[in-house]
MOPAC internal coordinates of N, CA, C and O (Angstrom, degrees):
PM7 1SCF
backbone

  N    0.0000 0     0.00 0     0.00 0    0    0    0
  C    1.4352 1     0.00 0     0.00 0    1    0    0
  C    1.5337 1   109.20 1     0.00 0    2    1    0
  O    1.2310 1   120.55 1   -37.74 1    3    2    1
  N    1.3028 1   116.55 1   142.26 1    3    2    1
  C    1.4775 1   120.05 1  -178.74 1    5    3    2
  C    1.5223 1   111.25 1   -83.43 1    6    5    3
  O    1.2310 1   120.68 1   158.64 1    7    6    5
  N    1.3078 1   116.31 1   -21.36 1    7    6    5
  C    1.4921 1   118.94 1   179.67 1    9    7    6
  C    1.5448 1   108.91 1  -131.38 1   10    9    7
  O    1.2310 1   121.29 1   -35.07 1   11   10    9
  N    1.3221 1   115.14 1   144.93 1   11   10    9
  C    1.4542 1   118.85 1  -177.96 1   13   11   10
  C    1.5435 1   112.23 1   -66.20 1   14   13   11
  O    1.2310 1   120.71 1   149.99 1   15   14   13
  N    1.3191 1   116.25 1   -30.01 1   15   14   13
  C    1.4716 1   117.46 1   179.72 1   17   15   14
  C    1.5178 1   110.10 1   -65.87 1   18   17   15
  O    1.2310 1   119.13 1   147.64 1   19   18   17
  N    1.3100 1   119.27 1   -32.36 1   19   18   17
  C    1.4735 1   122.17 1   177.53 1   21   19   18
  C    1.5374 1   109.42 1   -68.27 1   22   21   19
  O    1.2310 1   120.43 1   139.55 1   23   22   21
  N    1.3232 1   116.78 1   -40.45 1   23   22   21
  C    1.4488 1   119.96 1   176.72 1   25   23   22
  C    1.5383 1   111.84 1   -63.02 1   26   25   23
  O    1.2310 1   121.10 1   136.88 1   27   26   25
  N    1.3461 1   115.50 1   -43.12 1   27   26   25
  C    1.4499 1   121.21 1   178.75 1   29   27   26
  C    1.5377 1   111.08 1   -59.33 1   30   29   27
  O    1.2310 1   120.06 1   135.36 1   31   30   29
  N    1.3196 1   117.48 1   -44.64 1   31   30   29
  C    1.4430 1   122.70 1   177.59 1   33   31   30
  C    1.5514 1   109.48 1   -63.33 1   34   33   31
  O    1.2310 1   120.18 1   136.66 1   35   34   33
  N    1.2742 1   117.26 1   -43.34 1   35   34   33
  C    1.4593 1   120.33 1  -179.81 1   37   35   34
  C    1.5170 1   111.18 1   -64.33 1   38   37   35
  O    1.2310 1   120.36 1   140.93 1   39   38   37
  N    1.3385 1   116.91 1   -39.07 1   39   38   37
  C    1.4851 1   118.46 1   177.92 1   41   39   38
  C    1.5362 1   112.79 1   -63.36 1   42   41   39
  O    1.2310 1   120.34 1   149.70 1   43   42   41
  N    1.3212 1   116.95 1   -30.30 1   43   42   41
  C    1.4464 1   120.58 1   178.22 1   45   43   42
  C    1.5322 1   111.48 1   -61.46 1   46   45   43
  O    1.2310 1   120.61 1   149.65 1   47   46   45
  N    1.3098 1   116.45 1   -30.35 1   47   46   45
  C    1.4730 1   119.59 1   175.70 1   49   47   46
  C    1.5073 1   111.30 1   -59.40 1   50   49   47
  O    1.2310 1   121.40 1   136.66 1   51   50   49
  N    1.3425 1   114.93 1   -43.34 1   51   50   49
  C    1.4814 1   120.15 1  -177.68 1   53   51   50
  C    1.5577 1   111.23 1   -74.19 1   54   53   51
  O    1.2310 1   120.81 1   145.10 1   55   54   53
  N    1.2824 1   116.06 1   -34.90 1   55   54   53
  C    1.4873 1   118.44 1  -178.34 1   57   55   54
  C    1.5428 1   111.34 1   -87.58 1   58   57   55
  O    1.2310 1   121.01 1   172.79 1   59   58   57
  N    1.3188 1   115.67 1    -7.21 1   59   58   57
  C    1.4953 1   122.18 1  -179.32 1   61   59   58
  C    1.5356 1   110.26 1    60.11 1   62   61   59
  O    1.2310 1   120.95 1  -150.91 1   63   62   61
  N    1.3354 1   115.80 1    29.09 1   63   62   61
  C    1.4553 1   120.88 1   176.99 1   65   63   62
  C    1.5436 1   108.56 1   -80.28 1   66   65   63
  O    1.2310 1   120.89 1   -53.59 1   67   66   65
  N    1.3414 1   115.91 1   126.41 1   67   66   65
  C    1.4313 1   121.88 1   178.59 1   69   67   66
  C    1.5167 1   110.14 1  -134.84 1   70   69   67
  O    1.2310 1   119.97 1   -92.43 1   71   70   69
  N    1.3200 1   117.65 1    87.57 1   71   70   69
  C    1.4452 1   119.93 1  -172.13 1   73   71   70
  C    1.5133 1   116.50 1   -77.81 1   74   73   71
  O    1.2310 1   119.73 1   168.68 1   75   74   73
  N    1.3248 1   118.11 1   -11.32 1   75   74   73
  C    1.4716 1   120.27 1  -176.52 1   77   75   74
  C    1.5339 1   109.16 1  -103.46 1   78   77   75
  O    1.2310 1   121.41 1   -76.15 1   79   78   77
  N    1.3435 1   114.91 1   103.85 1   79   78   77
  C    1.4536 1   124.65 1  -175.24 1   81   79   78
  C    1.5349 1   111.07 1   -95.58 1   82   81   79
  O    1.2310 1   120.06 1   -47.33 1   83   82   81
  N    1.3243 1   117.49 1   132.67 1   83   82   81
  C    1.4725 1   121.78 1   173.53 1   85   83   82
  C    1.5161 1   109.03 1   -72.20 1   86   85   83
  O    1.2310 1   120.49 1   -46.39 1   87   86   85
  N    1.3323 1   116.66 1   133.61 1   87   86   85
  C    1.4681 1   121.00 1   178.66 1   89   87   86
  C    1.5062 1   112.46 1   -82.44 1   90   89   87
  O    1.2310 1   120.86 1   170.14 1   91   90   89
  N    1.3548 1   115.95 1    -9.86 1   91   90   89
  C    1.4885 1   121.77 1  -178.83 1   93   91   90
  C    1.5372 1   112.86 1   -95.61 1   94   93   91
  O    1.2310 1   120.48 1   155.46 1   95   94   93
  N    1.2903 1   116.68 1   -24.54 1   95   94   93
  C    1.4814 1   120.37 1  -179.62 1   97   95   94
  C    1.5256 1   109.31 1  -149.73 1   98   97   95
  O    1.2310 1   119.62 1     8.11 1   99   98   97
  N    1.3173 1   118.33 1  -171.89 1   99   98   97
  C    1.4424 1   120.01 1  -175.18 1  101   99   98
  C    1.5360 1   114.12 1   -93.28 1  102  101   99
  O    1.2310 1   119.42 1  -168.29 1  103  102  101
  N    1.3463 1   118.71 1    11.71 1  103  102  101
  C    1.4517 1   119.71 1   179.10 1  105  103  102
  C    1.5007 1   112.09 1   -76.63 1  106  105  103
  O    1.2310 1   121.68 1   -30.53 1  107  106  105
  N    1.3422 1   114.39 1   149.47 1  107  106  105
  C    1.4706 1   120.55 1   178.15 1  109  107  106
  C    1.5143 1   109.20 1  -136.06 1  110  109  107
  O    1.2310 1   120.34 1   -22.46 1  111  110  109
  N    1.3570 1   116.95 1   157.54 1  111  110  109
  C    1.4304 1   120.54 1  -172.92 1  113  111  110
  C    1.5251 1   111.54 1  -140.78 1  114  113  111
  O    1.2310 1   121.57 1   -23.17 1  115  114  113
  N    1.3296 1   114.60 1   156.83 1  115  114  113
  C    1.4699 1   121.73 1  -178.66 1  117  115  114
  C    1.5294 1   110.15 1   -73.97 1  118  117  115
  O    1.2310 1   119.62 1   141.88 1  119  118  117
  N    1.3180 1   118.33 1   -38.12 1  119  118  117
  C    1.4574 1   122.10 1  -176.23 1  121  119  118
  C    1.5167 1   110.24 1  -118.16 1  122  121  119
  O    1.2310 1   121.34 1   -30.80 1  123  122  121
  N    1.3282 1   115.05 1   149.20 1  123  122  121
  C    1.4525 1   121.27 1   176.66 1  125  123  122
  C    1.5415 1   111.78 1   -63.15 1  126  125  123
  O    1.2310 1   120.25 1   142.95 1  127  126  125
  N    1.3325 1   117.14 1   -37.05 1  127  126  125
  C    1.4630 1   120.70 1   179.05 1  129  127  126
  C    1.5348 1   110.50 1   -61.58 1  130  129  127
  O    1.2310 1   119.83 1   145.17 1  131  130  129
  N    1.3336 1   117.94 1   -34.83 1  131  130  129
  C    1.4652 1   121.29 1   176.21 1  133  131  130
  C    1.5148 1   111.92 1   -65.38 1  134  133  131
  O    1.2310 1   121.38 1   139.83 1  135  134  133
  N    1.3332 1   114.96 1   -40.17 1  135  134  133
  C    1.4593 1   119.58 1   179.91 1  137  135  134
  C    1.5349 1   108.67 1   -66.51 1  138  137  135
  O    1.2310 1   119.54 1   135.49 1  139  138  137
  N    1.3240 1   118.49 1   -44.51 1  139  138  137
  C    1.4580 1   120.58 1  -179.21 1  141  139  138
  C    1.5313 1   110.47 1   -60.67 1  142  141  139
  O    1.2310 1   120.82 1   138.73 1  143  142  141
  N    1.3151 1   116.04 1   -41.27 1  143  142  141
  C    1.4859 1   119.94 1   176.68 1  145  143  142
  C    1.5141 1   110.59 1   -60.65 1  146  145  143
  O    1.2310 1   120.99 1   135.28 1  147  146  145
  N    1.3454 1   115.70 1   -44.72 1  147  146  145
  C    1.4693 1   121.82 1  -179.25 1  149  147  146
  C    1.5295 1   111.75 1   -62.74 1  150  149  147
  O    1.2310 1   120.11 1   139.24 1  151  150  149
  N    1.3181 1   117.40 1   -40.76 1  151  150  149
  C    1.4632 1   122.58 1  -177.04 1  153  151  150
  C    1.5205 1   110.12 1   -59.13 1  154  153  151
  O    1.2310 1   119.95 1   149.26 1  155  154  153
  N    1.2951 1   117.71 1   -30.74 1  155  154  153
  C    1.4575 1   121.95 1   176.39 1  157  155  154
  C    1.5233 1   112.67 1   -56.93 1  158  157  155
  O    1.2310 1   120.31 1   148.79 1  159  158  157
  N    1.3350 1   117.01 1   -31.21 1  159  158  157
  C    1.4479 1   120.62 1   179.91 1  161  159  158
  C    1.5109 1   110.45 1   -66.32 1  162  161  159
  O    1.2310 1   119.13 1   152.99 1  163  162  161
  N    1.3034 1   119.26 1   -27.01 1  163  162  161
  C    1.4552 1   124.07 1   176.30 1  165  163  162
  C    1.5270 1   111.18 1   -79.89 1  166  165  163
  O    1.2310 1   120.04 1   158.39 1  167  166  165
  N    1.2983 1   117.52 1   -21.61 1  167  166  165
  C    1.4694 1   122.87 1  -172.24 1  169  167  166
  C    1.5031 1   113.43 1  -116.99 1  170  169  167
  O    1.2310 1   120.46 1  -146.18 1  171  170  169
  N    1.3266 1   116.73 1    33.82 1  171  170  169
  C    1.4846 1   118.49 1  -175.94 1  173  171  170
  C    1.5026 1   113.62 1   -54.29 1  174  173  171
  O    1.2310 1   119.89 1   141.79 1  175  174  173
  N    1.3242 1   117.81 1   -38.21 1  175  174  173
  C    1.4642 1   120.76 1  -179.10 1  177  175  174
  C    1.5194 1   112.50 1   -78.71 1  178  177  175
  O    1.2310 1   120.27 1   160.75 1  179  178  177
  N    1.3562 1   117.10 1   -19.25 1  179  178  177
  C    1.4264 1   121.73 1  -177.75 1  181  179  178
  C    1.5416 1   109.26 1  -131.99 1  182  181  179
  O    1.2310 1   119.94 1   -97.96 1  183  182  181
  N    1.3195 1   117.72 1    82.04 1  183  182  181
  C    1.4734 1   121.02 1  -170.82 1  185  183  182
  C    1.5357 1   116.44 1   -75.84 1  186  185  183
  O    1.2310 1   120.12 1   167.46 1  187  186  185
  N    1.3452 1   117.38 1   -12.54 1  187  186  185
  C    1.4816 1   119.38 1  -175.59 1  189  187  186
  C    1.5091 1   110.56 1  -100.36 1  190  189  187
  O    1.2310 1   121.52 1   -64.37 1  191  190  189
  N    1.3420 1   114.70 1   115.63 1  191  190  189
  C    1.4782 1   121.22 1  -171.09 1  193  191  190
  C    1.5280 1   111.92 1  -113.82 1  194  193  191
  O    1.2310 1   121.74 1   -41.05 1  195  194  193
  N    1.3276 1   114.27 1   138.95 1  195  194  193
  C    1.4680 1   120.25 1   174.91 1  197  195  194
  C    1.5458 1   106.23 1   -85.82 1  198  197  195
  O    1.2310 1   120.77 1   -54.08 1  199  198  197
  N    1.2960 1   116.13 1   125.92 1  199  198  197
  C    1.4644 1   119.51 1  -176.42 1  201  199  198
  C    1.5525 1   112.55 1   -76.80 1  202  201  199
  O    1.2310 1   121.20 1   164.55 1  203  202  201
  N    1.3097 1   115.31 1   -15.45 1  203  202  201
  C    1.4884 1   117.80 1   179.19 1  205  203  202
  C    1.5149 1   113.79 1   -79.42 1  206  205  203
  O    1.2310 1   120.31 1   143.71 1  207  206  205
  N    1.3075 1   117.02 1   -36.29 1  207  206  205
  C    1.4867 1   118.93 1  -175.46 1  209  207  206
  C    1.5168 1   111.69 1  -131.49 1  210  209  207
  O    1.2310 1   118.70 1  -174.57 1  211  210  209
  N    1.3313 1   120.08 1     5.43 1  211  210  209
  C    1.4731 1   126.54 1   177.85 1  213  211  210
  C    1.5536 1   112.90 1    63.88 1  214  213  211
  O    1.2310 1   119.08 1  -167.09 1  215  214  213
  N    1.3159 1   119.36 1    12.91 1  215  214  213
  C    1.4508 1   120.53 1   176.47 1  217  215  214
  C    1.5048 1   108.81 1   -72.38 1  218  217  215
  O    1.2310 1   119.93 1   -34.87 1  219  218  217
  N    1.3306 1   117.74 1   145.13 1  219  218  217
  C    1.4645 1   121.39 1  -175.81 1  221  219  218
  C    1.5237 1   112.12 1  -118.63 1  222  221  219
  O    1.2310 1   120.61 1   -24.44 1  223  222  221
  N    1.3252 1   116.43 1   155.56 1  223  222  221
  C    1.4511 1   122.31 1  -177.54 1  225  223  222
  C    1.5095 1   112.07 1  -141.71 1  226  225  223
  O    1.2310 1   120.66 1   -25.87 1  227  226  225
  N    1.3202 1   116.34 1   154.13 1  227  226  225
  C    1.4693 1   122.94 1  -179.99 1  229  227  226
  C    1.5345 1   110.79 1   -76.84 1  230  229  227
  O    1.2310 1   119.48 1   149.87 1  231  230  229
  N    1.3204 1   118.59 1   -30.13 1  231  230  229
  C    1.4674 1   122.79 1  -174.71 1  233  231  230
  C    1.4994 1   109.79 1  -126.77 1  234  233  231
  O    1.2310 1   121.65 1   -32.07 1  235  234  233
  N    1.3434 1   114.45 1   147.93 1  235  234  233
  C    1.4931 1   119.18 1   178.73 1  237  235  234
  C    1.5278 1   110.39 1   -66.36 1  238  237  235
  O    1.2310 1   120.66 1   146.93 1  239  238  237
  N    1.2976 1   116.34 1   -33.07 1  239  238  237
  C    1.4921 1   118.83 1  -178.80 1  241  239  238
  C    1.5274 1   110.31 1   -63.84 1  242  241  239
  O    1.2310 1   119.88 1   143.23 1  243  242  241
  N    1.3262 1   117.84 1   -36.77 1  243  242  241
  C    1.4785 1   120.54 1   177.29 1  245  243  242
  C    1.5238 1   110.60 1   -68.52 1  246  245  243
  O    1.2310 1   120.05 1   141.83 1  247  246  245
  N    1.3601 1   117.52 1   -38.17 1  247  246  245
  C    1.4603 1   121.76 1   178.00 1  249  247  246
  C    1.5510 1   108.19 1   -63.43 1  250  249  247
  O    1.2310 1   119.70 1   137.57 1  251  250  249
  N    1.3015 1   118.19 1   -42.43 1  251  250  249
  C    1.4727 1   120.03 1  -177.30 1  253  251  250
  C    1.5355 1   110.08 1   -65.68 1  254  253  251
  O    1.2310 1   120.06 1   139.14 1  255  254  253
  N    1.3068 1   117.48 1   -40.86 1  255  254  253
  C    1.4709 1   119.77 1   175.55 1  257  255  254
  C    1.5211 1   111.53 1   -61.72 1  258  257  255
  O    1.2310 1   121.02 1   139.51 1  259  258  257
  N    1.2890 1   115.66 1   -40.49 1  259  258  257
  C    1.4863 1   120.69 1  -177.54 1  261  259  258
  C    1.5615 1   109.50 1   -67.80 1  262  261  259
  O    1.2310 1   120.23 1   139.17 1  263  262  261
  N    1.3169 1   117.17 1   -40.83 1  263  262  261
  C    1.4799 1   120.89 1  -176.31 1  265  263  262
  C    1.5503 1   109.79 1   -57.52 1  266  265  263
  O    1.2310 1   120.66 1   147.52 1  267  266  265
  N    1.3408 1   116.34 1   -32.48 1  267  266  265
  C    1.4651 1   119.65 1   179.41 1  269  267  266
  C    1.5072 1   112.11 1   -61.60 1  270  269  267
  O    1.2310 1   119.86 1   153.28 1  271  270  269
  N    1.3370 1   117.88 1   -26.72 1  271  270  269
  C    1.4695 1   119.03 1   178.49 1  273  271  270
  C    1.5203 1   111.40 1   -66.21 1  274  273  271
  O    1.2310 1   119.37 1   156.14 1  275  274  273
  N    1.3318 1   118.81 1   -23.86 1  275  274  273
  C    1.4933 1   121.32 1   178.92 1  277  275  274
  C    1.5323 1   109.26 1   -84.99 1  278  277  275
  O    1.2310 1   119.07 1   149.07 1  279  278  277
  N    1.3279 1   119.37 1   -30.93 1  279  278  277
  C    1.4658 1   122.61 1  -174.07 1  281  279  278
  C    1.5439 1   109.93 1   -83.92 1  282  281  279
  O    1.2310 1   120.29 1   154.45 1  283  282  281
  N    1.3187 1   117.04 1   -25.55 1  283  282  281
  C    1.4445 1   120.42 1  -174.12 1  285  283  282
  C    1.5154 1   114.06 1    78.64 1  286  285  283
  O    1.2310 1   121.27 1  -173.78 1  287  286  285
  N    1.3051 1   115.18 1     6.22 1  287  286  285
  C    1.4732 1   120.95 1  -179.78 1  289  287  286
  C    1.5101 1   111.54 1   -65.05 1  290  289  287
  O    1.2310 1   120.54 1   -41.35 1  291  290  289
  N    1.3199 1   116.57 1   138.65 1  291  290  289
  C    1.4720 1   121.97 1   178.83 1  293  291  290
  C    1.5541 1   107.81 1  -132.68 1  294  293  291
  O    1.2310 1   120.35 1  -102.14 1  295  294  293
  N    1.3060 1   116.93 1    77.86 1  295  294  293
  C    1.4419 1   120.24 1  -175.43 1  297  295  294
  C    1.5222 1   115.93 1   -78.06 1  298  297  295
  O    1.2310 1   119.06 1   170.51 1  299  298  297
  N    1.3092 1   119.40 1    -9.49 1  299  298  297
  C    1.4694 1   122.66 1  -176.82 1  301  299  298
  C    1.5278 1   109.73 1  -101.67 1  302  301  299
  O    1.2310 1   121.10 1   -79.94 1  303  302  301
  N    1.3413 1   115.50 1   100.06 1  303  302  301
  C    1.4619 1   122.23 1  -172.16 1  305  303  302
  C    1.5216 1   111.81 1  -105.24 1  306  305  303
  O    1.2310 1   121.21 1   -40.97 1  307  306  305
  N    1.3130 1   115.29 1   139.03 1  307  306  305
  C    1.4604 1   121.89 1   177.70 1  309  307  306
  C    1.5336 1   106.39 1   -78.83 1  310  309  307
  O    1.2310 1   121.21 1   -50.24 1  311  310  309
  N    1.3626 1   115.28 1   129.76 1  311  310  309
  C    1.4946 1   119.04 1  -178.95 1  313  311  310
  C    1.5233 1   111.78 1   -78.65 1  314  313  311
  O    1.2310 1   120.44 1   165.40 1  315  314  313
  N    1.3123 1   116.76 1   -14.60 1  315  314  313
  C    1.4530 1   119.22 1  -177.19 1  317  315  314
  C    1.5417 1   113.84 1   -91.01 1  318  317  315
  O    1.2310 1   120.59 1   148.24 1  319  318  317
  N    1.3099 1   116.47 1   -31.76 1  319  318  317
  C    1.4874 1   118.03 1  -176.55 1  321  319  318
  C    1.5255 1   112.26 1  -134.02 1  322  321  319
  O    1.2310 1   119.28 1  -177.54 1  323  322  321
  N    1.3366 1   118.99 1     2.46 1  323  322  321
  C    1.4570 1   124.20 1   178.88 1  325  323  322
  C    1.5498 1   115.46 1    66.28 1  326  325  323
  O    1.2310 1   120.66 1  -168.67 1  327  326  325
  N    1.3199 1   116.34 1    11.33 1  327  326  325
  C    1.4420 1   118.23 1   174.57 1  329  327  326
  C    1.5278 1   108.04 1   -69.68 1  330  329  327
  O    1.2310 1   119.57 1   -36.26 1  331  330  329
  N    1.3350 1   118.42 1   143.74 1  331  330  329
  C    1.4300 1   121.91 1  -176.86 1  333  331  330
  C    1.4949 1   113.21 1  -121.78 1  334  333  331
  O    1.2310 1   120.84 1   -28.83 1  335  334  333
  N    1.3412 1   115.99 1   151.17 1  335  334  333
  C    1.4817 1   123.08 1  -175.31 1  337  335  334
  C    1.5081 1   110.39 1  -136.18 1  338  337  335
  O    1.2310 1   121.17 1   -30.79 1  339  338  337
  N    1.3168 1   115.37 1   149.21 1  339  338  337
  C    1.4740 1   119.93 1   179.93 1  341  339  338
  C    1.5247 1   111.84 1   -74.87 1  342  341  339
  O    1.2310 1   120.39 1   150.27 1  343  342  341
  N    1.3475 1   116.87 1   -29.73 1  343  342  341
  C    1.4600 1   118.83 1  -178.59 1  345  343  342
  C    1.5258 1   109.45 1  -123.92 1  346  345  343
  O    1.2310 1   121.79 1   -32.66 1  347  346  345
  N    1.3312 1   114.18 1   147.34 1  347  346  345
  C    1.4624 1   120.82 1  -177.21 1  349  347  346
  C    1.5318 1   111.04 1   -62.78 1  350  349  347
  O    1.2310 1   120.39 1   143.05 1  351  350  349
  N    1.3266 1   116.86 1   -36.95 1  351  350  349
  C    1.4662 1   119.95 1   179.99 1  353  351  350
  C    1.5495 1   111.44 1   -57.65 1  354  353  351
  O    1.2310 1   120.63 1   140.53 1  355  354  353
  N    1.3340 1   116.41 1   -39.47 1  355  354  353
  C    1.4717 1   120.51 1  -178.92 1  357  355  354
  C    1.5429 1   110.39 1   -68.53 1  358  357  355
  O    1.2310 1   120.88 1   145.44 1  359  358  357
  N    1.3140 1   115.93 1   -34.56 1  359  358  357
  C    1.4448 1   119.94 1   175.02 1  361  359  358
  C    1.5381 1   110.04 1   -64.65 1  362  361  359
  O    1.2310 1   120.16 1   134.43 1  363  362  361
  N    1.3004 1   117.31 1   -45.57 1  363  362  361
  C    1.4754 1   121.48 1   179.93 1  365  363  362
  C    1.5503 1   110.89 1   -58.73 1  366  365  363
  O    1.2310 1   120.38 1   137.55 1  367  366  365
  N    1.3122 1   116.87 1   -42.45 1  367  366  365
  C    1.4554 1   120.19 1   178.07 1  369  367  366
  C    1.5399 1   109.11 1   -64.96 1  370  369  367
  O    1.2310 1   120.26 1   138.02 1  371  370  369
  N    1.2938 1   117.11 1   -41.98 1  371  370  369
  C    1.4544 1   122.08 1  -179.93 1  373  371  370
  C    1.5456 1   113.62 1   -61.43 1  374  373  371
  O    1.2310 1   121.54 1   141.39 1  375  374  373
  N    1.3624 1   114.65 1   -38.61 1  375  374  373
  C    1.4625 1   120.52 1   179.70 1  377  375  374
  C    1.5059 1   113.56 1   -58.02 1  378  377  375
  O    1.2310 1   120.07 1   153.41 1  379  378  377
  N    1.3533 1   117.47 1   -26.59 1  379  378  377
  C    1.4695 1   119.38 1   177.50 1  381  379  378
  C    1.5232 1   113.21 1   -66.75 1  382  381  379
  O    1.2310 1   120.53 1   160.44 1  383  382  381
  N    1.3296 1   116.59 1   -19.56 1  383  382  381
  C    1.4911 1   118.47 1   176.80 1  385  383  382
  C    1.5174 1   111.20 1   -69.34 1  386  385  383
  O    1.2310 1   119.95 1   154.67 1  387  386  385
  N    1.3203 1   117.70 1   -25.33 1  387  386  385
  C    1.4345 1   122.86 1   177.69 1  389  387  386
  C    1.5039 1   112.45 1   -83.43 1  390  389  387
  O    1.2310 1   120.32 1   148.21 1  391  390  389
  N    1.3308 1   116.99 1   -31.79 1  391  390  389
  C    1.4746 1   121.11 1  -175.14 1  393  391  390
  C    1.5318 1   111.99 1   -93.19 1  394  393  391
  O    1.2310 1   121.11 1   164.40 1  395  394  393
  N    1.3434 1   115.48 1   -15.60 1  395  394  393
  C    1.4653 1   118.66 1  -175.22 1  397  395  394
  C    1.5059 1   113.19 1    78.62 1  398  397  395
  O    1.2310 1   119.98 1  -177.57 1  399  398  397
  N    1.3102 1   117.64 1     2.43 1  399  398  397
  C    1.4642 1   122.63 1  -178.24 1  401  399  398
  C    1.5458 1   107.71 1   -67.50 1  402  401  399
  O    1.2310 1   121.29 1   -39.83 1  403  402  401
  N    1.3394 1   115.14 1   140.17 1  403  402  401
  C    1.4701 1   122.07 1   177.32 1  405  403  402
  C    1.5150 1   106.52 1  -125.81 1  406  405  403
  O    1.2310 1   120.21 1   -92.72 1  407  406  405
  N    1.3286 1   117.20 1    87.28 1  407  406  405
  C    1.4612 1   120.51 1  -173.14 1  409  407  406
  C    1.5463 1   113.54 1   -72.78 1  410  409  407
  O    1.2310 1   120.33 1   168.33 1  411  410  409
  N    1.3645 1   116.97 1   -11.67 1  411  410  409
  C    1.4816 1   118.10 1  -177.58 1  413  411  410
  C    1.4838 1   111.86 1  -119.25 1  414  413  411
  O    1.2310 1   120.10 1   180.00 1  415  414  413

């Protein structure tokens, strides 16, 4: 082997060591990349996964909105009172408090 990491991975085949366990089933893998590939089989309908909490989504836009919940980022700011929100929709709902609009 040209690299020691390749030798280490190869040796795991002989020792049957599989340190990467799937949290959805009882399968285990030698490499983390193999586990990530396998996890996709559980998420066929939702291929976009958050690496921080393993939550999955059908669209990348939904994943991006969700990731903000981990960062605490609030990029949508009200120009009237400086209150900030993580999602644009929540800002739009908030704006009705200034206009008196009752959409529902």
